[in-house]
C-alpha positions in Angstrom: 140.2 170.8 135.4 140.3 167.2 134.1 137.4 165.0 133.0 138.2 161.6 134.5 136.6 158.3 133.7 137.2 155.3 136.0 136.4 152.1 134.1 135.2 149.3 136.4 134.5 145.8 135.1 132.3 145.2 138.1 130.8 147.4 140.7 133.3 148.0 143.6 136.4 147.7 141.5 136.4 151.5 141.2 136.6 151.9 145.0 139.1 149.1 145.6 141.5 150.5 142.9 140.8 154.2 142.9 138.5 155.2 145.8 141.0 157.5 147.5 142.2 159.0 144.2 138.5 159.7 143.2 138.1 161.6 146.5 141.3 163.5 146.0 140.6 164.5 142.4 137.1 165.7 143.2 138.5 167.7 146.1 141.0 169.3 143.7 138.1 170.4 141.4 138.2 167.7 138.7 135.1 165.9 137.4 134.9 162.2 137.8 132.6 159.6 136.1 132.5 156.0 137.0 131.7 153.5 134.3 130.6 150.0 135.5 130.6 148.0 132.3 129.1 144.6 133.1 125.7 143.1 133.9 126.0 139.6 135.4 122.3 139.0 135.1 122.6 138.8 131.3 125.0 135.8 131.7 123.3 133.8 134.5 119.9 135.3 135.6 119.3 132.4 138.0 122.5 133.0 140.0 122.7 136.8 139.5 119.1 137.8 139.8 117.6 141.2 138.9 117.3 141.9 142.7 121.0 141.3 143.2 121.8 143.5 140.2 119.6 146.3 141.4 121.1 146.0 144.9 124.8 146.2 143.9 124.0 149.1 141.5 122.3 150.9 144.3 125.4 150.3 146.4 127.6 151.7 143.6 125.4 154.8 143.5 125.6 155.3 147.2 129.4 155.0 147.1 129.6 157.5 144.2 127.3 159.9 146.0 129.5 159.8 149.1 132.6 160.7 147.0 130.9 163.3 144.9 131.2 161.4 141.6 129.5 163.3 138.7 127.6 160.2 137.5 127.7 156.4 137.6 127.4 155.0 134.1 126.1 151.4 133.8 127.0 149.3 130.7 125.1 146.2 129.7 127.8 143.8 128.5 127.8 140.3 130.0 130.0 139.6 133.0 131.9 136.3 133.4 131.7 135.5 129.7 133.0 138.9 128.5 135.9 137.3 126.8 133.4 135.6 124.4 131.6 138.8 123.7 132.4 140.9 120.5 135.3 143.2 121.7 134.2 146.0 119.4 130.9 146.3 121.3 132.7 146.8 124.6 134.9 149.4 122.9 131.8 151.2 121.5 130.4 151.6 125.0 133.6 153.2 126.3 134.1 155.3 123.2 130.6 156.8 123.6 131.3 157.7 127.2 134.6 159.3 126.2 133.0 161.3 123.5 129.9 162.3 125.5 131.8 163.6 128.5 135.0 164.7 126.7 137.1 162.4 128.9 140.8 163.3 129.0 142.0 160.9 131.7 141.1 157.2 132.1 141.8 154.6 134.8 141.7 151.0 133.7 141.9 147.7 135.5 145.3 146.0 135.3 145.6 143.8 132.2 147.2 140.9 134.2 144.4 140.5 136.7 143.1 137.0 137.3 139.6 137.8 136.1 139.4 137.8 132.2 136.8 140.6 132.4 139.5 142.9 133.6 141.8 142.1 130.7 138.9 142.6 128.2 138.1 146.0 129.7 141.8 147.0 129.6 142.1 146.2 126.0 138.8 147.8 125.0 139.8 150.9 126.9 143.1 151.2 125.1 141.3 150.9 121.7 138.7 153.5 122.7 141.5 155.8 123.9 143.6 155.8 120.7 145.0 159.3 120.1 143.2 159.9 116.8 140.6 162.3 115.6 139.6 165.7 116.9 139.5 164.7 120.6 141.5 162.1 122.5 142.5 160.9 126.0 145.9 162.1 127.0 146.4 160.1 130.3 145.8 156.4 130.9 146.6 154.7 134.2 146.1 151.0 135.3 145.0 150.3 138.8 145.2 147.3 141.1 142.2 145.5 142.5 142.4 143.5 145.6 141.2 139.8 145.1 142.1 140.2 141.4 145.6 141.6 140.9 147.4 139.8 143.6 146.0 136.4 142.6 147.1 136.6 138.9 149.5 134.1 137.4 153.1 134.9 138.4 154.6 135.9 135.1 156.7 139.0 134.8 155.0 140.3 131.6 151.7 140.5 133.4 153.0 141.7 136.8 151.6 144.9 138.4 154.7 147.1 138.7 153.5 150.6 139.9 155.3 153.6 138.7 152.8 156.3 139.7 151.5 157.0 143.2 148.7 159.1 144.5 149.5 160.1 148.1 146.3 160.1 150.1 145.4 162.3 153.0 143.7 160.7 156.0 140.5 162.3 154.8 140.9 160.9 151.3 141.5 157.4 152.7 138.6 157.6 155.2 136.3 158.5 152.3 137.6 155.4 150.4 136.8 153.2 153.4 133.4 154.8 153.8 132.6 154.3 150.1 133.7 150.7 150.2 131.5 150.2 153.3 128.5 151.1 151.0 129.1 147.8 149.3 127.6 145.7 152.1 127.2 142.8 149.6 130.9 142.8 148.8 132.8 143.7 152.0 134.2 140.6 153.8 135.9 140.0 157.2 139.7 140.0 157.5 141.9 138.3 156.3 139.8 138.3 153.1 141.2 140.6 150.4 138.0 142.6 150.4 138.1 143.5 154.0 138.6 147.1 155.2 141.7 146.0 157.1 143.3 144.6 154.0 142.4 147.7 152.0 144.1 149.8 154.7 147.2 147.5 154.8 147.7 147.9 151.1 147.3 151.7 151.3 149.9 151.8 154.1 152.3 149.6 152.1 151.9 151.6 148.9 152.4 154.7 151.0 155.5 153.5 152.7 157.2 152.9 149.4 157.1 156.6 148.7 157.5 157.9 152.3 153.8 158.6 152.8 151.3 157.3 155.3 148.9 156.0 152.6 148.8 155.9 148.9 147.2 154.2 145.9 149.5 152.8 143.2 149.1 152.8 139.4 151.0 151.9 136.3 151.3 154.7 133.7 150.1 153.3 130.4 150.4 156.6 128.5 150.7 160.3 129.2 150.7 163.0 126.6 151.9 166.5 127.5 149.8 168.8 125.4 
């Protein structure tokens, strides 16, 4: 049994990138935690009110409950201006979660995403997951996030090039869609990237590249065979 931590810069990234994989891993008997790191209210309380924060966190909890997630962890680092925030403080939050729950597998946002928050979380997650000390993470994967990964600047060194695929059953994928539907404040109408139709299109495309009906794609950052 693995202890898995999905690091999400913002609530709903975890479902967009890993929703089907979360459902699959829990069904297989693994334990999954979701860590939503940012709080936009800290940065701009007029635009991102307490009410909006409470609403999206409630949506995140509903999605997690539907999938069977062990716990949703909420960080309190500022969204939007995260690249101006001390990096070590972000790393400390992640390190504390890893230590507390003895995390051995981590999923990070792709470092090349258009949103700087994603790159900061990726970098902080790598620092927190260094293979030193008595306990360390042995598997790190990067996931893609619709409306972030596909809009990044078109340079090869920051491209999302998947080399690991989680094939999803129809049940796994339905749970992903149901979980995303919990995010009523975030779901949009097609052809928006955050529409349920686009999510299914990506899953079918990723699946077809490995002769499966549906899949989620990842980049292997590190795996250690103990």
